[in-house]
C-alpha positions as CSV (number, residue, x, y, z in Angstrom):
1,A,0.2,-0.1,-0.1
2,E,0.9,3.8,-0.6
3,F,0.3,5.8,2.1
4,N,0.7,9.9,2.2
5,P,0.6,12.5,5.1
6,R,-2.4,14.4,3.5
7,K,-5.5,14.9,5.8
8,H,-8.6,13.6,5.2
9,E,-10.5,16.7,5.6
10,F,-14.0,18.1,3.3
11,G,-13.4,17.7,-0.4
12,V,-10.2,14.9,-0.7
13,L,-10.5,12.5,-3.1
14,S,-9.1,9.0,-1.3
15,M,-8.5,5.2,-2.6
16,A,-11.1,2.8,-1.0
17,R,-10.3,-0.5,-0.2
18,S,-11.3,-3.7,2.3
19,A,-9.3,-4.5,5.0
20,D,-6.5,-5.6,3.4
21,P,-4.1,-2.5,2.8
22,N,-3.1,-3.6,-0.4
23,S,-7.0,-3.8,-1.9
24,A,-7.2,-0.6,-3.2
25,G,-8.3,-1.0,-7.0
26,S,-10.6,1.4,-9.0
27,Q,-12.9,2.9,-6.1
28,F,-12.8,6.1,-4.2
29,F,-14.2,8.2,-2.3
30,V,-14.7,12.0,-1.5
31,C,-14.6,13.4,2.0
32,L,-17.8,15.0,3.2
33,G,-15.9,16.2,6.5
34,D,-12.5,15.9,8.5
35,L,-12.1,12.2,8.9
36,P,-8.5,12.0,10.9
37,S,-9.2,8.5,11.8
38,L,-8.2,7.7,8.3
39,D,-5.1,10.0,7.7
40,N,-2.0,7.7,7.3
41,K,-4.3,4.3,6.3
42,Y,-5.8,5.5,2.9
43,T,-4.4,7.1,0.3
44,T,-5.0,10.5,-0.7
45,F,-4.8,11.6,-3.9
46,G,-6.7,14.6,-5.1
47,R,-8.8,17.5,-3.3
48,M,-12.4,19.1,-4.9
49,L,-11.4,22.8,-6.0
50,K,-15.4,23.9,-6.7
51,G,-18.7,22.6,-5.9
52,G,-18.4,22.1,-2.1
53,D,-22.2,23.2,-1.9
54,V,-22.8,20.3,-4.5
55,L,-20.8,17.5,-2.6
56,K,-22.9,18.9,0.6
57,K,-26.2,17.8,-1.4
58,L,-25.1,14.5,-2.1
59,G,-24.0,13.8,1.1
60,S,-27.5,15.1,2.5
61,A,-29.6,12.9,0.7
62,Q,-32.2,10.5,2.5
63,T,-30.8,7.2,2.7
64,V,-32.3,3.8,2.8
65,R,-31.3,0.8,5.0
66,G,-27.4,-0.2,4.7
67,D,-26.8,3.8,3.8
68,Y,-28.1,3.7,0.8
69,P,-29.2,6.5,-1.1
70,K,-33.4,6.6,-1.5
71,V,-32.7,8.0,-5.0
72,R,-29.7,7.5,-7.3
73,Q,-27.3,10.0,-6.9
74,G,-24.8,10.8,-9.6
75,I,-21.7,12.8,-10.9
76,E,-22.3,14.3,-14.3
77,N,-19.0,16.2,-15.2
78,V,-15.2,16.2,-13.6
79,R,-12.6,18.0,-14.7
80,I,-9.2,17.0,-13.8
81,L,-6.9,20.1,-13.8
82,E,-2.9,20.0,-14.4
């Protein structure tokens, strides 16, 4: 696994994985707030520069059992800045 010292805070992108640190693949998550318990345990690789209001709206969607959104949520457009 490849960890880094970047903090898990609102808008940070991080790799999702199972309990095995070497299991990260193609899934990621965007932090809805500060998550210090994940620091140095998951790999962060980006940060949102705009759209915090949209992220908050996605995070506030009504959920059902298992913490799944009642109505499917999605992202229509992503731009990568170099």
